[in-house]
C-alpha positions, 0 to 999 in steps of 0.5 A: 500500500502506498503511504500517500495518495501522491508523492513528489521529489525534487533533487537540488543543491540547497534548501533555504527557509526564507522570510515569510514562511517561504522555501527556496530550492537552489540548483534544481537537477533534472533526471541527469546530473552532469559533473565536471570530472569523475571522481567528484564530490558533492558538498551536499545534495538535498531532496525536497519531498511533498506527500499528498494525503498521507495514509499513515503517520510516518515514523523514524526514517532511513535515507539510502543513497546509491551511486555507481561504484560506491557502497550505499550511504545510509543516514537516519532521520527523526520522524517528522513532527506529529502528523494528522492522517490524512494530511499533506507533508513537506520535508527537506532532506540534506545528504552531505558529502556524496562522493561519485566514483563512476557514471551511471544510474543512482537513487535516493531511497527513503524507508521507515526504519522498521520496513524493508520496502522504500516509501519513496525512491528518487532515480537519477543518473550521473555522467561526466561532461564531454 
């Protein structure tokens, strides 16, 4: 069962909280990220998540980043503040640093800590500039 009616993710360089309760996403990436050289280190990557009409409360999370020729990077995140069900939630997740050792497919998966199936998977690819 899906945990929300709809989910959206945006991968970017930075997420900033602005005056007036606004969020700014800086350096938004598409499905393909072009880097100047391989190996390459991202000082940080951010994932903005929007989930519409969540069907159950979200507990503590685990984020797993898998890039070509690297071991997966795992980070734990506390649960978002108390959620009413159903409701919409938005979360910014920062992963830093990320070393890229090769070109190819990559993904960021978000899991409930107690589950083996991801809530969300954001796919993207990495390649060196030609």
